[in-house]
VEXDREN-2710 file (C-alpha; in Angstrom, 1 decimal):
% VEXDREN-2710
k/r/px/py/pz
1/UNK/79.1/132.7/-60.4
2/UNK/81.9/132.2/-62.9
3/UNK/83.3/128.7/-63.4
4/UNK/87.0/129.1/-63.4
5/UNK/87.6/125.5/-64.5
6/UNK/89.7/125.3/-67.7
7/UNK/88.0/123.8/-70.7
8/UNK/90.4/122.0/-73.1
9/UNK/89.9/122.1/-76.8
10/UNK/92.7/119.6/-77.7
11/UNK/95.1/117.1/-76.3
12/UNK/98.0/119.5/-77.0
13/UNK/96.3/122.1/-74.9
14/UNK/95.7/119.6/-72.1
15/UNK/99.3/118.4/-72.0
16/UNK/100.7/122.0/-72.2
17/UNK/99.3/122.8/-68.7
18/UNK/101.7/120.5/-67.0
19/UNK/105.4/120.8/-66.0
20/UNK/107.9/119.6/-68.7
21/UNK/108.6/116.3/-67.0
22/UNK/104.9/115.4/-66.9
23/UNK/104.4/116.6/-70.5
24/UNK/107.1/114.2/-71.6
25/UNK/105.3/111.3/-69.9
26/UNK/102.0/112.3/-71.4
27/UNK/103.5/112.7/-74.9
28/UNK/105.1/109.2/-74.6
29/UNK/101.8/107.7/-73.5
30/UNK/100.0/109.5/-76.3
31/UNK/102.6/108.1/-78.8
32/UNK/102.1/104.5/-77.5
33/UNK/98.3/104.8/-77.9
34/UNK/98.6/106.3/-81.4
35/UNK/100.9/103.4/-82.4
36/UNK/98.6/100.8/-81.0
37/UNK/95.5/102.5/-82.5
38/UNK/96.6/104.4/-85.6
39/UNK/93.1/104.9/-86.9
40/UNK/91.7/106.3/-83.6
41/UNK/90.7/109.9/-83.5
42/UNK/92.0/112.2/-80.8
43/UNK/89.5/114.3/-78.8
44/UNK/88.8/115.7/-75.4
45/UNK/86.0/113.9/-73.5
46/UNK/85.2/114.4/-69.8
47/UNK/88.0/117.0/-70.0
48/UNK/90.5/114.3/-70.5
49/UNK/92.6/113.3/-73.6
50/UNK/90.6/110.6/-75.3
51/UNK/91.1/108.3/-78.3
52/UNK/87.9/107.4/-80.2
53/UNK/87.6/104.4/-82.5
54/UNK/84.0/103.1/-83.0
55/UNK/83.3/104.8/-79.7
56/UNK/85.5/105.8/-76.8
57/UNK/88.6/103.7/-76.8
58/UNK/90.8/105.0/-73.9
59/UNK/91.2/108.1/-71.8
60/UNK/94.2/109.3/-69.8
61/UNK/94.8/112.1/-67.3
62/UNK/97.7/113.4/-65.1
63/UNK/97.3/114.0/-61.4
64/UNK/99.9/115.1/-58.8
65/UNK/101.0/111.6/-58.0
66/UNK/99.8/109.4/-60.8
67/UNK/98.8/109.1/-64.4
68/UNK/95.2/107.8/-64.7
69/UNK/94.5/105.4/-67.6
70/UNK/90.9/104.5/-68.5
71/UNK/90.5/101.6/-70.8
72/UNK/86.9/100.9/-69.8
73/UNK/85.9/98.2/-67.3
74/UNK/86.4/95.5/-69.9
75/UNK/90.0/96.6/-70.4
76/UNK/90.7/96.5/-66.7
77/UNK/89.1/93.1/-66.3
78/UNK/91.0/91.6/-69.2
79/UNK/94.4/92.6/-67.8
80/UNK/93.6/92.4/-64.0
81/UNK/96.5/90.1/-63.3
82/UNK/99.0/92.4/-65.0
83/UNK/97.5/95.4/-63.2
84/UNK/97.4/93.8/-59.8
85/UNK/100.4/95.9/-58.6
86/UNK/98.6/99.2/-59.3
87/UNK/95.8/101.1/-57.6
88/UNK/92.6/101.1/-59.7
89/UNK/88.9/100.9/-59.9
90/UNK/86.3/99.3/-62.2
91/UNK/87.4/101.2/-65.3
92/UNK/90.7/102.8/-64.4
93/UNK/94.2/102.2/-63.3
94/UNK/96.7/104.6/-61.6
95/UNK/100.3/104.5/-62.7
96/UNK/102.6/106.3/-60.2
97/UNK/104.1/109.4/-61.8
98/UNK/107.5/108.8/-60.3
99/UNK/107.9/105.3/-61.9
100/UNK/108.2/104.4/-65.6
101/UNK/104.9/103.6/-67.2
102/UNK/104.4/100.0/-68.4
103/UNK/104.2/101.0/-72.0
104/UNK/104.1/97.5/-73.4
105/UNK/101.1/96.6/-71.2
106/UNK/99.4/99.9/-72.2
107/UNK/100.0/99.0/-75.8
108/UNK/98.4/95.6/-75.4
109/UNK/95.4/97.1/-73.5
110/UNK/94.8/99.6/-76.3
111/UNK/95.0/96.9/-78.9
112/UNK/92.5/94.8/-76.9
113/UNK/90.1/97.8/-76.8
114/UNK/90.5/98.4/-80.6
115/UNK/89.5/94.7/-81.2
116/UNK/86.7/95.0/-78.7
117/UNK/85.3/98.1/-80.4
118/UNK/85.6/96.7/-83.9
119/UNK/83.6/93.6/-82.7
120/UNK/80.9/95.8/-81.1
121/UNK/80.7/97.9/-84.3
122/UNK/80.4/94.7/-86.5
123/UNK/77.7/93.3/-84.2
124/UNK/75.8/96.6/-84.3
125/UNK/76.0/96.5/-88.1
126/UNK/74.7/92.9/-88.3
127/UNK/71.7/93.9/-86.1
128/UNK/70.9/96.8/-88.5
129/UNK/70.9/94.5/-91.5
130/UNK/68.3/92.1/-90.0
END
């Protein structure tokens, strides 16, 4: 049986599948993430746009009624108060597609994840040197 599910090779390819209005939101989100994590590498992981910096940093995805943002459980926990008005789960938050995204909050979450991943990488390096 043939699997008809689309496999994405790039974030550009992922974004291109959506209507223009959604593409604009996704490109804006992508820009905010790039600005907050300029050294992060773009890739597709779990068939979602992903930014990688010393490991997975954040993922995002578009759905019919929301933009899913995945800053890992630690990113959600660190900002749980600011995220209390949104639906979410352990490692994700849903931003309604018909409302402006909280770009400043997203920027802060990405910076938090960058710092967290740097700290994890440094700790790993220290353990190797022992």
